gemmi code that builds the backbone of each chain (N, CA, C; Angstrom):
import gemmi

chains = {
    "A": [
        ("MET", (-8.247, -15.405, 9.623), (-9.031, -14.880, 8.683), (-10.553, -15.302, 8.532)),
        ("SER", (-11.471, -14.445, 8.387), (-12.830, -14.664, 8.163), (-13.125, -15.425, 6.916)),
        ("SER", (-14.102, -16.367, 6.801), (-14.282, -16.978, 5.721), (-15.436, -16.412, 5.058)),
        ("VAL", (-16.110, -15.525, 5.723), (-17.134, -14.666, 4.979), (-16.565, -13.569, 4.243)),
        ("ILE", (-16.891, -13.290, 2.848), (-16.025, -12.284, 2.081), (-17.342, -11.620, 1.692)),
        ("LYS", (-17.094, -9.982, 2.322), (-18.329, -9.132, 1.987), (-17.607, -8.130, 1.062)),
        ("GLN", (-18.707, -7.395, 0.305), (-18.298, -6.473, -0.787), (-18.267, -5.168, 0.143)),
        ("PHE", (-17.030, -4.561, 0.088), (-16.960, -3.161, 0.795), (-16.735, -2.105, -0.278)),
        ("LEU", (-17.563, -1.055, -0.216), (-17.426, 0.181, -1.338), (-17.111, 1.173, -0.378)),
        ("TYR", (-15.808, 1.658, -0.569), (-15.495, 2.785, 0.081), (-15.530, 4.248, -0.956)),
        ("VAL", (-16.483, 5.111, -0.546), (-16.958, 6.216, -1.458), (-15.866, 7.477, -0.780)),
        ("ASN", (-15.249, 7.888, -1.665), (-14.091, 9.106, -1.517), (-14.774, 10.463, -2.242)),
        ("ARG", (-14.975, 11.316, -1.232), (-15.828, 12.494, -1.837), (-15.016, 13.836, -1.507)),
        ("LYS", (-13.765, 13.597, -0.637), (-13.267, 14.888, -0.665), (-11.532, 14.945, -1.136)),
        ("ALA", (-11.386, 16.279, -1.369), (-9.751, 16.384, -1.905), (-8.879, 15.787, -1.142)),
        ("PRO", (-7.815, 15.248, -1.573), (-6.850, 14.530, -1.018), (-6.172, 15.151, 0.267)),
        ("TYR", (-5.912, 16.605, 0.247), (-5.062, 17.069, 1.295), (-6.130, 18.338, 1.636)),
        ("GLY", (-5.786, 18.792, 2.957), (-6.569, 19.901, 3.614), (-7.448, 19.248, 4.610)),
        ("THR", (-7.923, 17.820, 4.599), (-8.450, 17.146, 5.734), (-7.818, 15.754, 5.645)),
        ("VAL", (-8.008, 14.964, 6.711), (-7.390, 13.713, 7.085), (-8.239, 12.592, 6.092)),
        ("TYR", (-9.452, 12.982, 5.585), (-10.481, 11.851, 5.210), (-9.587, 10.868, 4.043)),
        ("ALA", (-9.155, 11.565, 3.110), (-8.571, 10.732, 1.956), (-7.503, 9.846, 2.325)),
        ("LEU", (-6.631, 10.270, 3.224), (-5.501, 9.304, 3.930), (-6.140, 8.270, 4.788)),
        ("GLU", (-7.118, 8.673, 5.550), (-7.518, 7.733, 6.513), (-8.511, 6.615, 5.716)),
        ("SER", (-9.192, 7.056, 4.624), (-9.924, 5.959, 3.951), (-8.768, 5.012, 3.402)),
        ("LEU", (-7.941, 5.422, 2.671), (-6.838, 4.749, 1.777), (-6.414, 3.489, 3.149)),
        ("GLU", (-5.986, 4.203, 4.080), (-5.668, 2.936, 5.280), (-6.443, 1.953, 5.413)),
        ("VAL", (-7.800, 2.410, 5.714), (-9.092, 1.430, 6.193), (-8.985, 0.385, 4.690)),
        ("VAL", (-8.893, 0.844, 3.339), (-8.868, 0.245, 2.369), (-7.766, -0.851, 2.259)),
        ("LEU", (-6.659, -0.403, 2.899), (-5.417, -1.577, 2.927), (-5.764, -2.670, 3.956)),
        ("ILE", (-6.273, -2.057, 5.178), (-6.578, -2.916, 6.081), (-7.599, -4.068, 5.725)),
        ("GLY", (-8.751, -3.399, 4.999), (-9.898, -4.467, 4.513), (-9.244, -5.402, 3.531)),
        ("ALA", (-8.381, -4.875, 2.513), (-7.906, -5.842, 1.679), (-6.937, -6.828, 2.268)),
        ("ALA", (-5.863, -6.404, 3.209), (-5.249, -7.427, 3.729), (-6.186, -8.508, 4.343)),
        ("PHE", (-7.361, -8.099, 4.583), (-8.015, -9.180, 5.333), (-8.924, -9.972, 4.239)),
        ("GLU", (-8.584, -9.940, 2.983), (-8.875, -10.465, 1.727), (-10.481, -10.321, 1.544)),
        ("GLN", (-10.978, -9.184, 1.849), (-12.297, -8.766, 1.314), (-12.434, -8.233, 0.077)),
        ("ASP", (-13.773, -8.191, -0.486), (-13.700, -7.597, -1.824), (-14.062, -6.204, -1.592)),
        ("VAL", (-12.735, -5.616, -1.856), (-12.715, -4.057, -1.625), (-12.724, -3.145, -2.969)),
        ("ARG", (-13.800, -2.437, -2.974), (-14.107, -1.411, -4.247), (-13.834, 0.057, -3.941)),
        ("LEU", (-13.495, 0.943, -4.660), (-13.166, 2.162, -4.368), (-14.195, 2.962, -5.354)),
        ("MET", (-14.885, 4.181, -4.640), (-15.721, 4.886, -5.764), (-15.019, 6.298, -5.454)),
        ("PHE", (-14.832, 7.091, -6.315), (-14.396, 8.362, -6.320), (-15.423, 9.359, -6.966)),
        ("MET", (-16.067, 10.357, -6.160), (-16.938, 11.255, -6.667), (-16.660, 12.718, -5.744)),
        ("ASP", (-17.479, 13.759, -6.531), (-17.180, 15.124, -6.229), (-15.470, 15.323, -6.006)),
        ("ASP", (-15.404, 16.221, -5.309), (-13.777, 16.303, -4.939), (-12.864, 15.114, -5.013)),
        ("GLY", (-13.480, 14.255, -4.480), (-12.736, 12.984, -4.321), (-11.749, 12.523, -5.701)),
        ("VAL", (-12.533, 12.899, -6.781), (-11.684, 12.537, -8.074), (-10.298, 13.151, -8.102)),
        ("PHE", (-9.963, 14.242, -7.187), (-8.719, 14.890, -7.110), (-7.658, 13.791, -6.508)),
        ("GLN", (-8.183, 12.756, -5.732), (-7.418, 12.058, -5.015), (-6.401, 11.248, -5.948)),
        ("ILE", (-7.036, 10.940, -7.393), (-6.199, 9.790, -8.012), (-5.909, 10.769, -9.246)),
        ("THR", (-5.613, 12.015, -9.157), (-4.940, 12.743, -10.426), (-3.411, 12.589, -10.464)),
        ("LYS", (-3.064, 12.481, -11.698), (-1.715, 12.471, -11.805), (-0.764, 13.732, -11.401)),
        ("GLY", (0.541, 13.689, -11.090), (1.318, 14.650, -10.899), (1.024, 15.330, -9.512)),
        ("GLN", (0.651, 14.839, -8.272), (0.541, 15.444, -7.143), (1.824, 15.973, -6.488)),
        ("GLU", (1.764, 17.236, -6.223), (3.059, 17.708, -5.709), (2.691, 18.562, -4.153)),
        ("THR", (3.298, 17.763, -3.057), (2.928, 18.173, -1.771), (3.995, 18.858, -1.054)),
        ("THR", (5.170, 18.976, -1.510), (6.199, 19.469, -0.916), (5.973, 20.818, -0.179)),
        ("ASP", (5.280, 21.771, -0.787), (5.041, 23.010, -0.187), (3.784, 23.010, 1.036)),
        ("ILE", (3.185, 22.214, 1.012), (2.250, 21.885, 1.916), (2.534, 21.292, 3.279)),
        ("GLY", (3.596, 20.610, 2.958), (4.026, 19.804, 4.115), (3.433, 18.380, 4.508)),
        ("MET", (2.600, 17.798, 3.666), (2.090, 16.484, 3.883), (2.772, 15.484, 2.843)),
        ("LYS", (2.625, 14.481, 3.506), (3.057, 13.370, 2.691), (1.967, 13.168, 1.140)),
        ("ASN", (2.895, 13.017, 0.185), (2.091, 12.627, -1.036), (1.836, 11.332, -1.245)),
        ("PHE", (0.528, 10.771, -0.717), (0.198, 9.438, -0.733), (-0.445, 8.779, -2.027)),
        ("SER", (-0.408, 9.466, -3.020), (-0.999, 9.155, -4.206), (-0.264, 7.890, -4.768)),
        ("PRO", (0.952, 7.627, -4.661), (1.526, 6.442, -5.194), (1.014, 5.308, -4.613)),
        ("THR", (0.308, 5.354, -3.345), (-0.070, 4.093, -2.689), (-1.170, 3.556, -3.606)),
        ("PHE", (-1.985, 4.257, -4.283), (-3.328, 3.950, -4.926), (-2.618, 2.891, -6.230)),
        ("GLY", (-1.242, 2.973, -6.596), (-0.671, 2.100, -7.485), (-0.537, 0.729, -6.962)),
        ("ALA", (-0.366, 0.581, -5.525), (-0.144, -0.749, -4.980), (-1.496, -1.470, -4.688)),
        ("LEU", (-2.652, -1.010, -5.003), (-3.767, -1.620, -4.647), (-4.146, -2.562, -5.213)),
        ("GLY", (-3.679, -2.683, -6.676), (-3.775, -3.908, -7.449), (-3.062, -5.120, -6.968)),
        ("ASP", (-1.976, -4.755, -6.310), (-1.230, -6.064, -5.224), (-2.187, -6.494, -4.436)),
        ("TYR", (-3.125, -5.861, -3.996), (-3.868, -6.118, -2.860), (-5.191, -6.599, -3.307)),
        ("ASP", (-5.284, -7.112, -4.836), (-6.466, -7.492, -5.360), (-7.850, -6.500, -5.210)),
        ("VAL", (-7.429, -5.025, -5.371), (-8.437, -4.127, -5.531), (-8.611, -3.850, -6.820)),
        ("LYS", (-9.677, -4.309, -7.398), (-9.752, -4.485, -8.926), (-10.660, -3.276, -9.673)),
        ("TYR", (-11.317, -2.816, -8.712), (-12.418, -1.838, -9.283), (-12.416, -0.454, -8.795)),
        ("MET", (-12.055, 0.681, -9.430), (-12.193, 1.750, -8.867), (-12.942, 2.716, -9.541)),
        ("TYR", (-14.270, 2.897, -9.227), (-15.238, 3.586, -9.949), (-15.165, 5.017, -9.890)),
        ("VAL", (-15.234, 5.848, -11.090), (-14.890, 7.235, -11.010), (-16.234, 7.830, -11.631)),
        ("CYS", (-16.953, 8.821, -10.703), (-18.100, 9.612, -11.274), (-17.703, 10.422, -12.489)),
        ("LYS", (-18.275, 10.104, -13.539), (-18.135, 10.811, -14.806), (-18.323, 12.226, -14.616)),
        ("GLN", (-19.621, 12.606, -14.138), (-20.093, 13.924, -13.890), (-19.307, 14.742, -13.108)),
        ("SER", (-18.534, 14.283, -11.974), (-17.806, 14.703, -11.182), (-16.478, 15.225, -11.948)),
        ("LEU", (-15.763, 14.498, -12.685), (-14.721, 14.724, -13.594), (-15.075, 15.817, -14.368)),
        ("GLU", (-16.243, 15.855, -15.068), (-16.644, 16.880, -16.120), (-16.716, 18.205, -15.291)),
        ("GLU", (-17.262, 18.057, -14.240), (-17.614, 19.454, -13.463), (-16.403, 20.009, -13.108)),
        ("ARG", (-15.329, 19.248, -12.980), (-13.910, 20.027, -12.778), (-13.082, 20.076, -13.842)),
        ("GLY", (-13.600, 19.837, -15.013), (-12.608, 19.980, -16.246), (-11.624, 19.064, -16.542)),
        ("LEU", (-12.040, 17.858, -15.901), (-10.901, 16.841, -15.654), (-11.430, 15.684, -16.855)),
        ("THR", (-10.524, 14.725, -17.439), (-10.884, 13.641, -18.203), (-10.135, 12.447, -17.562)),
        ("VAL", (-10.589, 11.413, -18.111), (-9.861, 10.027, -17.573), (-8.199, 10.268, -17.594)),
        ("ASP", (-7.764, 11.007, -18.727), (-6.364, 11.252, -18.901), (-5.575, 11.967, -17.841)),
        ("ASP", (-6.437, 12.723, -17.021), (-5.565, 13.438, -15.816), (-5.497, 12.385, -14.726)),
        ("LEU", (-6.129, 11.358, -14.957), (-5.866, 10.336, -13.471), (-4.772, 9.302, -13.932)),
        ("MET", (-4.404, 8.757, -12.686), (-3.336, 8.039, -12.681), (-3.474, 6.679, -13.404)),
        ("ASP", (-2.698, 6.012, -13.895), (-3.038, 5.049, -14.910), (-2.868, 3.539, -13.796)),
        ("LEU", (-3.894, 3.465, -13.270), (-4.114, 2.404, -12.155), (-4.546, 0.999, -12.861)),
        ("LYS", (-3.633, -0.050, -12.502), (-4.002, -1.408, -13.260), (-3.964, -2.458, -11.747)),
        ("TRP", (-4.470, -3.503, -12.254), (-4.352, -4.799, -11.513), (-3.985, -5.914, -12.544)),
        ("GLU", (-3.370, -6.848, -11.957), (-2.936, -8.080, -12.664), (-3.875, -9.248, -12.636)),
        ("ASP", (-4.556, -9.757, -13.716), (-5.443, -10.898, -13.560), (-4.628, -12.344, -13.587)),
        ("GLU", (-4.629, -12.797, -12.637), (-3.981, -13.995, -12.249), (-4.586, -15.111, -13.212)),
        ("ASP", (-5.723, -15.196, -13.651), (-6.473, -16.154, -14.210), (-6.228, -15.918, -15.895)),
        ("ASP", (-5.397, -14.832, -16.224), (-5.373, -14.602, -17.463), (-3.703, -14.412, -17.908)),
        ("ASP", (-2.951, -14.890, -17.345), (-1.477, -14.870, -17.531), (-1.110, -13.636, -16.942)),
        ("TRP", (-1.808, -13.150, -15.857), (-1.137, -12.035, -15.493), (-1.209, -10.755, -16.124)),
        ("ALA", (-2.367, -10.695, -17.182), (-2.463, -9.375, -17.960), (-2.841, -8.412, -17.061)),
        ("GLU", (-2.411, -7.200, -17.581), (-2.582, -5.951, -16.764), (-4.044, -5.425, -17.446)),
        ("LYS", (-4.774, -5.090, -16.460), (-6.296, -4.480, -16.636), (-6.339, -3.092, -15.892)),
        ("ASP", (-7.192, -2.224, -16.620), (-7.174, -1.004, -15.926), (-8.285, -1.118, -14.712)),
        ("SER", (-7.806, -0.578, -13.626), (-8.909, -0.417, -12.540), (-9.832, 0.725, -12.474)),
        ("ILE", (-9.663, 1.449, -13.189), (-10.823, 2.767, -13.417), (-11.731, 2.251, -14.260)),
        ("ILE", (-12.973, 2.486, -13.893), (-14.009, 2.589, -14.462), (-14.980, 3.862, -14.281)),
        ("LEU", (-15.373, 4.342, -15.596), (-15.932, 5.594, -15.359), (-17.594, 5.061, -15.312)),
        ("VAL", (-18.180, 5.560, -14.318), (-19.488, 5.479, -14.004), (-20.613, 6.728, -14.019)),
        ("ASP", (-21.753, 6.496, -14.314), (-22.761, 7.577, -14.266), (-23.525, 7.681, -12.973)),
        ("ARG", (-24.175, 8.535, -12.667), (-25.026, 8.687, -11.446), (-26.120, 7.132, -11.143)),
        ("ALA", (-26.660, 6.785, -12.271), (-27.438, 5.769, -12.188), (-26.602, 4.456, -11.792)),
        ("GLU", (-25.445, 4.577, -12.430), (-24.780, 3.303, -12.080), (-24.261, 3.566, -10.542)),
        ("ILE", (-23.870, 4.455, -10.137), (-23.239, 4.593, -8.712), (-24.416, 4.388, -7.925)),
        ("LYS", (-25.665, 4.531, -8.213), (-26.553, 4.145, -7.300), (-26.954, 2.765, -7.180)),
        ("SER", (-26.829, 1.924, -8.386), (-26.955, 0.547, -8.094), (-25.580, -0.215, -7.634)),
        ("LEU", (-24.420, 0.527, -7.678), (-23.249, -0.071, -7.116), (-23.249, -0.024, -5.596)),
        ("MET", (-24.036, 1.237, -5.116), (-24.047, 1.311, -3.679), (-25.210, 0.325, -3.241)),
        ("THR", (-26.256, 0.055, -4.048), (-27.219, -0.951, -3.492), (-26.533, -2.150, -3.670)),
        ("ASP", (-25.760, -2.656, -4.479), (-25.136, -4.062, -4.549), (-24.135, -4.270, -3.303)),
        ("ALA", (-23.556, -3.212, -2.846), (-22.450, -3.311, -2.022), (-23.047, -3.934, -0.758)),
        ("ASP", (-22.373, -4.851, 0.205), (-22.556, -5.039, 1.285), (-22.514, -4.160, 2.637)),
        ("VAL", (-21.420, -3.375, 2.259), (-20.951, -2.237, 3.142), (-20.711, -1.219, 2.389)),
        ("VAL", (-21.046, 0.068, 2.827), (-20.569, 1.416, 1.988), (-20.184, 2.325, 3.169)),
        ("LEU", (-18.995, 2.453, 3.095), (-18.212, 3.546, 3.759), (-17.850, 4.776, 3.026)),
        ("SER", (-18.245, 6.011, 3.828), (-18.274, 7.006, 2.873), (-17.385, 8.037, 3.659)),
        ("PHE", (-16.098, 8.603, 2.817), (-15.062, 9.291, 3.724), (-15.291, 10.871, 2.992)),
    ],
    "B": [
        ("MET", (15.206, 6.048, 23.607), (16.207, 4.933, 23.000), (16.322, 5.017, 21.594)),
        ("GLY", (17.842, 5.023, 21.233), (18.128, 5.142, 20.027), (18.908, 3.888, 19.585)),
        ("LEU", (19.531, 3.963, 18.311), (20.349, 2.793, 17.793), (21.601, 3.685, 17.523)),
        ("MET", (22.739, 3.128, 17.844), (24.142, 3.430, 17.538), (24.449, 2.840, 16.192)),
        ("VAL", (24.827, 3.857, 15.224), (25.418, 3.425, 13.886), (26.432, 4.263, 13.646)),
        ("GLU", (27.786, 3.551, 13.842), (29.142, 4.172, 13.292), (29.069, 5.584, 14.247)),
        ("GLY", (28.820, 5.392, 15.562), (29.069, 6.495, 16.456), (27.942, 7.738, 16.209)),
        ("LYS", (27.115, 7.171, 15.547), (25.869, 8.328, 15.477), (24.567, 7.584, 16.153)),
        ("GLU", (23.909, 8.564, 16.669), (22.722, 7.686, 17.528), (21.470, 8.205, 16.525)),
        ("LEU", (20.749, 7.183, 16.127), (19.612, 7.362, 15.287), (18.220, 7.032, 16.143)),
        ("GLU", (17.352, 7.961, 15.832), (16.165, 7.789, 16.544), (15.202, 6.660, 16.203)),
        ("THR", (14.496, 5.806, 17.335), (13.788, 4.855, 17.137), (12.622, 5.104, 18.156)),
        ("ASP", (11.506, 4.444, 17.568), (10.300, 4.116, 18.471), (10.610, 3.270, 19.641)),
        ("GLU", (9.371, 2.897, 20.656), (9.789, 2.182, 21.627), (10.049, 0.583, 21.262)),
        ("GLU", (9.713, 0.244, 19.911), (9.841, -1.162, 19.519), (10.938, -1.228, 18.590)),
        ("GLY", (11.914, -0.106, 18.623), (13.234, -0.149, 17.918), (13.053, 0.213, 16.502)),
        ("TYR", (11.959, 0.413, 15.966), (11.646, 0.841, 14.441), (12.438, 2.369, 14.241)),
        ("LEU", (13.194, 2.541, 13.228), (13.629, 3.876, 12.884), (12.503, 4.938, 12.666)),
        ("LEU", (12.665, 6.069, 13.434), (11.595, 6.916, 13.186), (11.655, 7.747, 11.640)),
        ("ASP", (12.826, 7.872, 11.229), (13.031, 8.514, 10.119), (13.736, 7.508, 9.049)),
        ("LEU", (12.827, 7.106, 8.047), (13.396, 6.141, 7.055), (14.536, 6.528, 6.126)),
        ("ASN", (14.828, 7.923, 6.166), (15.986, 8.393, 5.482), (17.230, 8.419, 6.184)),
        ("ASP", (17.093, 8.071, 7.686), (18.593, 7.674, 8.328), (19.116, 6.353, 8.066)),
        ("TRP", (18.118, 5.650, 7.197), (18.611, 4.424, 7.004), (19.813, 4.132, 6.104)),
        ("THR", (20.804, 3.066, 6.416), (21.956, 3.074, 5.666), (21.984, 1.332, 5.772)),
        ("ARG", (22.948, 0.682, 5.070), (23.124, -0.765, 5.352), (23.674, -0.963, 6.497)),
        ("GLU", (24.559, -0.064, 6.894), (25.104, -0.379, 8.283), (23.957, -0.307, 9.548)),
        ("ALA", (22.858, 0.629, 9.199), (21.888, 0.673, 10.022), (21.166, -0.579, 9.931)),
        ("GLY", (20.964, -1.072, 8.791), (20.166, -2.276, 8.885), (20.782, -3.468, 9.399)),
        ("ALA", (22.263, -3.388, 9.318), (22.967, -4.599, 10.164), (22.667, -4.425, 11.671)),
        ("GLU", (22.804, -3.277, 11.969), (22.536, -3.067, 13.434), (21.213, -3.355, 14.013)),
        ("LEU", (20.236, -2.876, 13.184), (18.754, -3.248, 13.308), (18.531, -4.793, 13.336)),
        ("ALA", (19.268, -5.540, 12.460), (19.254, -6.801, 12.444), (19.807, -7.560, 13.647)),
        ("LYS", (20.870, -7.157, 14.257), (21.214, -7.502, 15.228), (20.426, -7.465, 16.690)),
        ("THR", (19.451, -6.209, 16.391), (18.482, -6.200, 17.786), (17.517, -7.162, 17.513)),
        ("GLU", (17.254, -7.932, 16.407), (16.314, -9.120, 16.228), (17.037, -10.385, 16.074)),
        ("ASN", (18.265, -10.279, 16.720), (19.096, -11.671, 16.531), (19.034, -12.460, 14.831)),
        ("LEU", (19.107, -11.459, 13.980), (19.138, -12.130, 12.941), (20.433, -12.284, 12.103)),
        ("GLU", (20.896, -13.410, 11.706), (22.000, -13.615, 11.026), (21.740, -13.081, 9.559)),
        ("MET", (22.159, -12.042, 9.134), (21.990, -11.570, 7.677), (22.808, -12.247, 6.612)),
        ("THR", (22.112, -12.784, 5.763), (22.808, -13.563, 4.350), (22.199, -12.567, 3.169)),
        ("ASP", (22.656, -12.907, 1.988), (22.339, -12.508, 0.837), (20.767, -12.397, 0.588)),
        ("SER", (20.339, -13.560, 0.731), (18.905, -13.906, 0.907), (17.877, -12.954, 1.465)),
        ("HIS", (18.562, -12.612, 2.912), (17.990, -11.500, 3.835), (17.930, -10.300, 3.020)),
        ("TRP", (19.198, -9.813, 2.717), (19.391, -8.443, 1.797), (18.541, -8.185, 0.665)),
        ("GLU", (18.409, -9.421, -0.087), (17.425, -9.485, -1.369), (16.172, -8.989, -1.000)),
        ("VAL", (15.656, -9.329, 0.080), (14.106, -8.950, 0.486), (14.467, -7.692, 1.111)),
        ("ILE", (15.375, -7.241, 2.010), (15.151, -5.929, 2.454), (15.240, -4.872, 1.272)),
        ("ASP", (16.351, -5.359, 0.187), (16.238, -4.470, -0.790), (14.967, -4.383, -1.684)),
        ("PHE", (14.198, -5.378, -1.705), (13.030, -5.346, -2.133), (11.880, -4.247, -1.548)),
        ("LEU", (11.955, -4.327, -0.325), (10.947, -3.648, 0.486), (11.293, -2.217, 0.371)),
        ("ARG", (12.648, -1.884, 0.507), (12.756, -0.605, 0.452), (12.500, 0.116, -0.936)),
        ("GLU", (12.597, -0.711, -2.240), (12.030, -0.324, -3.472), (10.799, -0.120, -3.635)),
        ("TYR", (10.251, -1.071, -3.044), (8.556, -1.031, -2.976), (8.138, 0.252, -2.155)),
        ("TYR", (8.595, 0.345, -1.036), (8.404, 1.672, -0.174), (8.450, 2.924, -1.172)),
        ("ASP", (9.709, 2.812, -1.929), (10.086, 3.988, -2.539), (8.982, 4.336, -3.757)),
        ("GLU", (8.685, 3.186, -4.209), (7.458, 3.268, -5.238), (6.133, 3.448, -4.917)),
        ("TYR", (5.738, 2.952, -3.953), (4.440, 3.155, -3.272), (4.071, 3.705, -2.050)),
        ("GLN", (5.177, 4.010, -1.283), (5.003, 4.743, -0.074), (4.226, 4.064, 1.173)),
        ("ILE", (4.249, 2.901, 0.942), (3.781, 1.835, 1.871), (4.935, 0.539, 2.251)),
        ("ALA", (4.651, -0.089, 3.370), (5.396, -1.273, 3.475), (4.297, -2.534, 3.201)),
        ("PRO", (4.345, -3.293, 2.166), (3.029, -4.258, 1.809), (2.985, -5.215, 2.833)),
        ("ALA", (1.590, -5.552, 2.835), (1.070, -6.697, 3.827), (1.917, -8.029, 3.095)),
        ("VAL", (1.665, -8.954, 4.247), (2.606, -10.103, 3.990), (2.204, -10.975, 2.867)),
        ("ARG", (0.946, -11.195, 2.648), (0.277, -11.766, 1.374), (0.847, -10.883, 0.187)),
        ("VAL", (0.885, -9.687, -0.020), (1.160, -8.839, -1.067), (2.987, -9.114, -1.233)),
        ("LEU", (3.641, -9.098, -0.041), (4.994, -9.293, -0.133), (5.500, -10.652, -0.642)),
        ("THR", (4.776, -11.537, -0.425), (4.756, -12.915, -0.745), (4.782, -13.163, -2.270)),
        ("LYS", (3.658, -12.587, -2.674), (3.117, -12.557, -4.438), (4.474, -11.672, -5.006)),
        ("ALA", (4.551, -10.560, -4.527), (5.227, -9.898, -5.381), (6.979, -10.370, -5.277)),
        ("ILE", (7.377, -10.965, -4.180), (8.598, -11.619, -4.215), (8.794, -12.727, -5.030)),
        ("GLY", (7.703, -13.633, -5.160), (7.561, -14.706, -6.156), (7.507, -14.082, -7.383)),
        ("LYS", (7.242, -13.130, -7.814), (7.066, -12.506, -9.257), (8.515, -11.995, -9.442)),
        ("LYS", (8.998, -11.444, -8.475), (10.315, -10.765, -8.869), (11.593, -11.643, -8.680)),
        ("LEU", (11.711, -12.357, -7.679), (13.010, -13.152, -7.349), (12.761, -14.689, -7.841)),
        ("GLY", (11.495, -14.969, -8.158), (11.332, -16.342, -8.476), (10.354, -17.185, -7.495)),
        ("LYS", (9.687, -17.878, -8.174), (8.645, -18.735, -7.467), (8.902, -19.513, -6.165)),
        ("GLU", (10.241, -20.105, -6.147), (10.557, -20.791, -5.012), (10.729, -19.936, -3.822)),
        ("LYS", (10.839, -18.713, -4.075), (10.934, -17.555, -2.988), (9.673, -16.868, -2.702)),
        ("GLY", (8.722, -17.261, -3.314), (7.519, -16.606, -3.415), (6.454, -17.174, -2.226)),
        ("ASN", (6.800, -17.740, -1.318), (5.877, -18.509, -0.201), (6.171, -18.005, 1.011)),
        ("SER", (5.185, -18.196, 2.128), (5.590, -17.715, 3.295), (6.687, -18.606, 4.234)),
        ("LYS", (6.639, -19.911, 3.569), (7.619, -20.856, 4.341), (9.068, -20.170, 4.343)),
        ("TYR", (9.331, -19.743, 3.046), (10.681, -19.167, 2.797), (11.051, -17.974, 3.338)),
        ("LEU", (10.135, -17.244, 3.388), (10.100, -15.617, 4.006), (10.438, -15.901, 5.701)),
        ("TYR", (9.475, -16.866, 6.173), (9.478, -17.239, 7.748), (10.844, -17.911, 8.135)),
        ("GLU", (11.517, -18.585, 7.034), (12.883, -19.172, 7.573), (13.739, -17.874, 7.406)),
        ("LEU", (13.661, -17.037, 6.699), (14.751, -15.825, 6.717), (14.240, -14.766, 7.986)),
        ("PHE", (13.090, -14.760, 8.300), (12.543, -13.955, 9.161), (11.591, -14.535, 10.295)),
        ("PRO", (12.012, -15.354, 11.172), (11.098, -16.283, 11.983), (10.091, -15.687, 12.528)),
        ("TYR", (10.312, -14.265, 13.082), (9.169, -13.629, 13.807), (8.419, -12.961, 13.028)),
        ("GLY", (8.202, -13.257, 11.719), (7.225, -12.429, 10.785), (8.181, -11.623, 9.863)),
        ("PRO", (7.740, -11.780, 8.518), (8.553, -11.039, 7.496), (8.097, -9.798, 7.805)),
        ("ALA", (6.841, -9.251, 7.900), (6.487, -7.862, 7.940), (7.011, -7.351, 9.068)),
        ("LYS", (7.218, -7.940, 10.426), (7.561, -7.104, 11.436), (9.162, -7.179, 11.388)),
        ("GLN", (9.673, -8.276, 11.075), (11.352, -8.154, 11.111), (12.003, -7.744, 9.811)),
        ("ALA", (11.457, -7.970, 8.915), (12.080, -7.650, 7.598), (11.801, -5.686, 7.437)),
        ("CYS", (10.887, -5.413, 7.934), (10.477, -3.929, 7.658), (11.386, -3.139, 8.681)),
        ("LYS", (11.603, -3.756, 9.926), (12.434, -3.070, 10.923), (13.794, -2.993, 10.283)),
        ("VAL", (14.413, -4.208, 9.843), (15.666, -3.948, 9.264), (15.738, -3.008, 8.166)),
        ("ALA", (14.684, -3.142, 7.567), (14.696, -1.999, 6.239), (14.611, -0.717, 6.499)),
        ("GLY", (14.061, -0.459, 7.963), (14.078, 0.845, 8.304), (12.636, 1.525, 8.156)),
        ("LEU", (11.826, 0.797, 7.656), (10.311, 1.153, 7.190), (9.311, 1.065, 8.447)),
        ("PRO", (8.273, 1.806, 8.377), (7.338, 1.668, 9.378), (6.696, 0.437, 9.408)),
        ("LYS", (5.973, 0.074, 10.375), (5.211, -1.261, 10.295), (4.420, -1.237, 9.334)),
        ("PRO", (4.096, -2.423, 8.570), (2.881, -2.416, 7.278), (1.470, -2.146, 7.919)),
        ("THR", (1.070, -1.325, 7.127), (-0.519, -1.159, 7.342), (-1.122, -2.531, 7.154)),
        ("GLY", (-2.205, -2.762, 7.936), (-3.099, -3.727, 7.851), (-2.409, -4.987, 8.645)),
        ("CYS", (-1.363, -4.859, 9.221), (-0.564, -5.841, 10.120), (-1.067, -5.516, 11.492)),
        ("ILE", (-1.774, -6.121, 12.021), (-2.581, -5.631, 13.487), (-1.698, -6.625, 14.560)),
    ],
}
model = gemmi.Model(1)
for chain_id, residues in chains.items():
    chain = gemmi.Chain(chain_id)
    for i, (resn, *xyz) in enumerate(residues, 1):
        res = gemmi.Residue()
        res.name, res.seqid = resn, gemmi.SeqId(i, " ")
        for name, pos in zip(("N", "CA", "C"), xyz):
            atom = gemmi.Atom()
            atom.name, atom.element = name, gemmi.Element(name[0])
            atom.pos, atom.b_iso = gemmi.Position(*pos), 0.0
            res.add_atom(atom)
        chain.add_residue(res)
    model.add_chain(chain)
structure = gemmi.Structure()
structure.add_model(model)
structure.setup_entities()
């Protein structure tokens, strides 16, 4: 394991199915998190659909990988930023998104929300603050 | 190359992992354990059952660090450490336990 911990920001901008970007991003997120890096996710544009509730993929013959986002808390992924404007443009609210949580070991394993709504200005500063930004 | 279970051949990859996790039964698990020279006990099966439940819920096999933490939480602190898991699965809990559980190799396990 490397002793240098970098902050990785994975920016997800595409719908979950139809292209392989979303699934590939999730795989890389899991690998980064397994190496104990500071892994954060951002969902904007059609990427917000990746974490919507009630995905059903039987008829399109692709694996519904949305449950895997629920495991990210176990991997110490604590921050999933969601672009407010992108949600609004698509007629979505935070209630349409999965209830993603992480457990705070330093706070008696209290469950905390992973999803944080952000506006465009905050997105800009999050991207500036990250050591590595990977866009999918 | 396949795995013979109760007279039926199940498809496996070149390393002996089941190709279709729906093929898995406890009997298949027992046969997979033999290919890894594992002497299965209740403690082994406890980990296998945990892995299958985790996969059902999240659609992935957890990385060792995550498995260790989750086992500790669910089955008790004395089991939530890598020493315990490596005693059960000497060649790596991820590799061996996932194989016996009929799951794909864990993501992030290089």
